[in-house]
Each structure stands twice: as structure tokens, then as C-alpha cells.
N, C-alpha and C positions, 0 to 999 in steps of 0.2 A: 660676534657680529648678528646683529637685527633678522633674528629670522620674517621670513614671506607671510603677507598676511593670510588670512585664508581666502578669502574673495581671487588675492594674488593666485595662490595654487593652486585653487580650482578651474584660474584658464589657465593655467600653464597644462594643467592634466589632461582640460578636454582641447584644448589644442593638438597638443602633442600626440594624444589620439585620432583625434581627429587627421593629422599631419598621418601618422602610421597608416588610418584607412586611408588612405588619398591615394600612397605608394603603394599601398598591395593592389590599390587598384588600378593607378600608373602601370603600374610595373607588369602584374596580367595581361591588362589588355594590350599592351609593349609584344610581350609574348605571344600573345593570340594575333598580333596584328604580321605578328615578323611569320609566325611559322605561317599561319594565309596564303601571305606574300610571297613565301618560300616555296609554295607549295604550290599555288599556280606560275610561275617561274618553272617549278619543272617541269609539268603538268605542257605548259607552253612545248617545254623544247623535245618533250615525249613526243608529243601531237608532228615538231617540226622536223625531227629525223626520220619518226613514220612514214608522215608525205615526204620526202626526201627522199628513199629508201624507191619508189617507185621513177624518179626521170632520174634518176643515178645507174650510167652504164659505164662502163670499160670499153676502150678501143685500145687494142696492139698495147693492151698493159696500163693504158691511161684513163684516169677515172675521167668525168664528164657528167653535166646533167644539162639533158634534154626536154625540152618542153615546148610547147604550142605557142610561138611569141602573139600570135592572131588572141590570144582568149585572153586577156587581161587580169584576170581571177589568175590564173595556172602562171602568167610572166610575170603577177606581182608577189605572190605568195613563195614563188623560187628563188627573185631573184633577193627578197626580204630576207629566207631564212638561209643566205648564203652566201652575208654578210659577214660573219666568222665561219672560216670550217678549217675542218685541214684531215688528210689523208694521210696516214702514215701503212707502208708493209710489214703485217702483220708477223712475218717471216725475216727480215733484216733490219724490222725498223727504221728504217729508214721515211723521210719525209717524202710522199711522191704526188701531195699537191695543197694549198693550202687558198686560201682566198686574198682576192688585193688589202681587202679593208687589215686584215695579220699581217700582210707584208711592209706594213710600212709603221705596223709599233715596234714597241721595243722586243726584240729575239727570244729576249727571257721570258718572253709569254708562253712563249711554245714547249708544256710542257714533253721532256727525254719518253720514249716508247716503253723503254721499261719500266719508268718510274709509275707510266699509267697502268701499266700491265700489271704491277706490282700490287698497286693498290687497291687496285677489283673495286676500284671505287666506279657505281655508273655517272657519278656526278663527280665535278671538281671545279677550284677559281681559281684563276689567275685576275690579273690586275697588272696594269702596264702603265704610270704615272698616275692620272685620275679617273682610268680606266677601270674601270674590274668588269671583268665576264664572268661566264659559269658556261659550264662547255657538258655535253650530253658526248658521255663516250659509250660506243656500241661496234661490236663486230661483227662485218659484213665479209662479205662471200661474192665471189667476181665467178660469172660463168664457165671462166676459164681454173675454177681449181681453186686461186688463189684468196688470199684475206684477205683481208684489212680493216685495218683503226682507224674508225669515223668518229670526227668530233666536229660537235654541231652546239655554236654558242651562242647565247646571247649578252647585251648587255644589260649589270642593275642599275643601271641611275637611277630609273624609273622606284624599283623599291626603294634603295639609299635613300632618295632626298624623300620619299614617305618616309620612312623612319625616321632620320632626322626632324624634319616636319613633326611628325606624331613627337618625338622626346623635347621641341620647342614649346608645342601646345602643351604636352603633361608637366615641363617643370613651371608655364607659367601660370597654368590651372594650379598645382599646387601651391607656387606663394600667392595667388590671389584667394585659393580656399582657406589656406592657412591666415592671412590676412582678415578676411569677416570670420571665418570661427573663431579665432582672438576677440574680435570686438562683440560676436553674438557670445560666446562664455561668458567676457566681461560684463558685459548685460546682462547673459539668465544668472550668474554669478551671487549679480547684484543684487536683484528682483529674489532670488532663492531665498539670499541671507537678509533679506530685507525684514522680514519676521524675527529674523534671534537680535536684530537694531532694536528693533519697537522691544522688543524682551527683555534687551539688554537695559535698555534705556525705563521701562517700569520697574525692573529688578535693583536701578540705582536709586530711585524716588520712593522706595518703602525702607523707611528707617527702623530704629528700636519701639520709637513711640508708636507708628502705626502698624505696622504687624498684622491689622487687621483686612488690612488693602491686599489685592488679589489680583497676581497677572491675568491679562486678558487672555478668553481660549475664542477663537476663532469660527469654533462647530466643526470644524473639517476630520478632527479626528485623528489627525493624520501626527509626525514622529511630536511635531512642535507643539499639536495641541499633548499631546503624550508629557513631551518636557514640562510646558506651562503648568499643566495638572501637580509636576512633581514640584515642582517648584511651592506651588499653593499650597499644598498635603507639609512640607516644611513648612513653610511658613505656618500654618498653624503647628504643629509639632512647637517650634521656637516662641511661638505668643504661648502657646499654653505652660510651656516651661520657663517661659519667665514672666505669666503669671504663679505659676506656682515661688519662682524665687520670691515674689513680691510679697504672697500671702508668705514666707517664710519668714522672709523680713522684717513683717507685721506681727505675724507670731512669736518667733522663738524671742524680743526683747521683752513684747510681756511675761514667758514663760519662763525666763530666766530675769527678770525685773522683781515678778511675786514672791519668790521663794526669797531672793536678798533683801527687798525690803522689808519685810519679815525679821528676815534674820536680824537686821540693821537697827529696828526696831524694838524688838525684845531689848536686844547688847545697850543699846541706848538707854532704855530702861529701868536694866538690872546696874548701870553704872552711875544711875544719878544717884544711888543710896545704898545704902549695906542691904541685906537682906537675908534670910534664913539659908541653911546652906541648901533644905532643898530645894526651896527655889531657884539655885540657882542646880542644882540635879535637872529642876522640870523643864529650865529654859536649854538647859545641854542637850535634855532629850526632843525640845522640836528644835532642837540645830542642826542634831543627827537627819530626823523626819525629811527637813528642808535638804539637808545634801543628799539626801537617796533620793528625793525626788530629784535633783539635778543630774545625779552620778547617771541614777536612769536616762533621761532626758540625752545626756550627751554620748549615753551608747546608745541611746537609739537613734541620734544623728549619723554617730560613728556607720554604727551597722548598716543604717541606709546607703554612706556614700562607699564602703565598703561594697556592697551589691550593688550598686550601679558601677563601680568601675568593674565588676568582676573579677572578687579578692578573693571570694568566697566561696571555698570546694564545698561539695558532699558529699559525705560516706554514709551510703546507704548500704544498711541493713536490712533482714528480716522482721518484723513489726508486727503484732497484733493492733491492726489499729483499737478493735474495741477494749480489750487491758488498759492502754495507754488511755482513753477517752475515763474509762471509771476511776483509773488512776488520780488521772487529773480533776476529776468530778469529786473526790474523794476531799482533797486539798484543798478546794473552795467553798467548802459544805459551812466551816467556819465562816468565812464571811460572809458565802449567801446565807445563813440561818439570823445571823446577827443585823443585816438588812429585812430580818423577817421573809423572806423568797425563798422558795421552795426547788431546790433543783435536784435532780434526779436524772438517771440516763436508762436508755435500752438498745440493748445490747443482746443479740441470745445467740451468736452463737461467736465462734475466735473468725476475724476476718483479716486475713495478712495482706500485706504490703510491702512493698520495698520502699522503705524512705529510707531518711536523715530524722534520727530520734530525734535529738535536739532542737534541730529547727522545726521539726512539725507540731511540737512538745509545746512551742513559745506559740503556736501559730492557733492553738486548740485555746491557750491559755487567753490571750488574748480578745478572742470571741468569746468567751467564756465570762472572761473578767468585764469585758462591755455587754454583756446579756445583763449579767448582774444588777452592773453599775446601772445601765438604764433603763432597771426595773423596780418598779414601788411596792412598797412594801406588802404584805398581800399576793405578788405576782407571781409566777412560777415560771422558772427555766428548766427545759430540756433538751437532754443534749442525747440524738439515737444513731445508733451505727448500723448499715446494713448492705448484704452482700451483692451485689448485683454483677454476680458472670462477670464478665471485664473491666465492673466500670464500680470501682468502691465506697460508698457515701455515707460519708460522718452530715448530717445539722444542727444544726442550735436553733432552738422554736425560745422564745423570752412571750411577754404578753406583756412589754412595758411600753415605753410611750409611743414608739416607731420613729420611722425617719421620713420626712416630709416628700413630696414627688418629686421637686425640685431641686432633692439634693440628693435624691437614689444613682443619678449619674455620676458623683463627684465623691460619693462617700470612700473609695479605691485610691482617691489621685493623694500624692505627697505634700501634704502639709496646707489638707480640703478641716478645715472648719466650720458647721454647721452655730448657726447663730448659737452663742449660750441661752437665749430669753426662748430659744426653742425646743432645747435639750433638757432641760429641768438643774440648765448652770452648771453641767457638768463641763470641765474646760478641757483640751488638751492642745497637745502640738501638731495634730493632726497627720503621727506617721502612724500607730500602730497598726490599721487598716492597710495601708500601703504596706505596709510589712509582711503582713497574713499573705495578700495578692503576690507578693513577690515570692515568697518560700512556696504557696501553690503553683505556682507557673513554674517553681522551679522541679518539682516535681512531676513536670506534664497536665498539672492537673489545669481545673478553672473552679473557681468561687463565682456562685449564685447567691441573689437579697434578693428575698421579699418581703416589701414591710407597707402597714398602714399605720397613722400617725394615728395613737389611741388603745390600737386592738396590737401591739409587739410584730417582732420581724423577725425573721427566718432570714439565716447563714447556713448554703449547702455548698459544701468541698467533694468536687467527683475528683477523685484521682486514680490515676490506672492498675489494676492487680499486680502489671506486670511493668515496666520502667522501659518506656521507646528508647 
């Protein structure tokens, strides 16, 4: 079954809510109107009975209403109030007198005296055919000491007709209101969803080749603007990811082609004619270097892929950051000496942190190796470790060629490589610093860089003393 569209569902919800409100209003108004009409009818009966008591007299045990016929107001009141009345003997329950109009009605309309007295109700209803009456019941006492049960009634025609007319108007108002509400809801839902439709159309027009386009913002700051901003951020991240992929596809073939070309060229040369054994050994040693280079590249790619997928667990232990840095500096002293670069470390006291030893070692080695690689002969590389209470600082400074200002925001991006013509001809796949940043972030830290072309660079790792 096909699901209803959002506009249709909104229209249905708005219409049902409006119908429910109308039903509550009409129902409540009907109850109030009925109560007020009923109360008015009862008040009218009370006033009639109170007035008739002054005109009711008993002669020889028979009740009769006496009034001044010359007084039109008095005559009208008594005549109009005694259209429907009954008088019962309170002792025997027998009917003593009743009005002429009740004589003409169905005898079933006359309630039995026992039922009237037993009910104890001041008011009672009766009907005969289409005529419905309401009686006011009151016990009266004659001058001779006898008690009588007086019932005075009025017709409920006006009250019933008013309620029926109100119900008719209420149902008509409900249907008309529901129709108007449905039309208005459909129009309002369309107006409310129009920006969404525009966003949908704009999003459809953004393809993989033009991710620099953005969804329009109306400047209202409402939910739709926040949705557009969120989509624009997503497009920016997507454009960045695709840019990295393009850089990757451009870099990896070059990185693979260089060692493979060297391997193939050297092998072809050696196969052209016989060579001494030591030449074959030299060739095999050169091949091993290229194999190591390919292995490092592939392992780095696999590591980043696993890190991106969240498949690399962290095994944290207590580590002395100062001791680890001194150890790694000692390991790289031979490499630095070969390039005539001074490599030293400053760490006056133990600096305890909780970290994964192997991954932290990888990050520090990458930074030290980069510092040595980009520092010319006669330069200096210094690694310093400092305890600042809640934060432990590892800083690696060099006096190398530095990093151009336009490249600084991108050096931690995956597959980003600076122009080799500006970095001294050093080439790489652009994976090392992105892996370093990932390692630092996994330890709830952050890495910062400052650099000035021709004067050197400074990489600072800030790690918390305790894990977050």
C-alpha cells in the first residue's frame, strides 16, 4: 500500500484536530445551552407554583383557583399557568382535580401518586405522543388540615425545538468548518512545504561534479535554514572527501610507479648481459629497498583504512612520555648524524600519561623523521617534553625549510602533498601526518603546528594527564 504524502498527512492531521476542537466546542455549548434552558424551565415552574398557591382555595374539600377576572394580568397568569395541573389527595393518592388540557391527553401521562411521592423528585417529566411536559411537584396543606399533592406542568416544546435547531446548526457548522479547515490545511501545508520542495529541487541539481554548489539559505534562521546549513556542511565534507580521493588516485599511481619502474629498469639492465655476482647482490639489495618502500606504503594505507573504519583498538597503559621521547631520539641519532643534523631532547622530569605505547611511538617517530628529513645539513631538531598539570606537552622544533602558509591548513589532510619543488624534492603519499593526527585524537589530545618558510617548523602535541 502506497504511503500518503506528507502534505496529505498534514492536511488530515490538521483537519482531524480542527474537527475534534469543533466537536468539543459544539458539544460543550450544547450541554451549557441545555442546562440553561432546563434551569429556566424549572425557574418558570417554581414561579408559577409559588404564584398559584395564592389563588388556590378549597371549598368543601374541592380545590379551585379564584382570581379577579377584571384584572387582565391576574387572569392571564392564572389561566396560562393552569393549562396542565393535577391535584392528588396526599392521604389516599386519589386524583382530586386536573386541568381540561390533561383530560384530553393520554391517561398514561398522569403519574401515579405513589410513584411521585416515592421518587421524592421535585421535578418530573411525562409525555403523550408528541407532547412532552415537565411538572413541578409540591405538597400543599388545606385550611381543614388535609394535605394535597399539586403538580403544575409546562410544555417543553420550545426547549426541545431550540436544542434540535442548535444540533442542526452545530452539525452544519461542523461539516462546513471541516471543509474549510481541509482546504485551508491543504493550502497551508503546501505553503509550509514549498521551501522543502525548493530544497529538494536544489539538492537534485547538485551532482558529483559540482559539489561546490550550496543550497540556498533564506536568512530566517528557522528549521529549514538549519537543515540547509546541515546539508551544505555535508556537501562540503563530501567535496573534501572526494578531493582527497582524487588526490589519492593521483598520488598512489605515482608512488607505486616509481619503485616498480626502478625494479623493472634494473632487472632489464641486468638481464641484457652477464654480470659479476656482486652486481646481482647489489641489485637484490636495491630491490629489497624498493620492496620495503612499497610495504610501508601499503601498510600505511591499510592502517588508515582500518582507522577510518574504527577497527583499531587502543591498549592504553601508563607511559613516561619523557623516557619514550628520549629513547626514540636515541634511535634516530644515527639518521640525523648522516644528514649532519643535530638531534637532541629536553625532558627534566618524568611525564606520566595513559596511552597506547605502540601508536604513540609511531606518532613521535613520524614527527621526528619529518623534522630530520626537511632540515638541511647544519640544522637542529629539538624534542622537548613538559608537564603542565592537566596537560602534557610534547614539542618537536626544527630549523628546516618550513611550511608555506597556504599549505598549513591542509598538511593533516589525508593524501595531501605539498609541491615537491617547494619541499626540497622530498616526496611521499601524504599519509604520515594524517595518521599522526588520528593517533593524537584517539588519545583525546590535539596537535598544533607553527611554521615559517626558511626558518623551521614546530609541532606541538597536547595530551591529557588522564584519559577522558
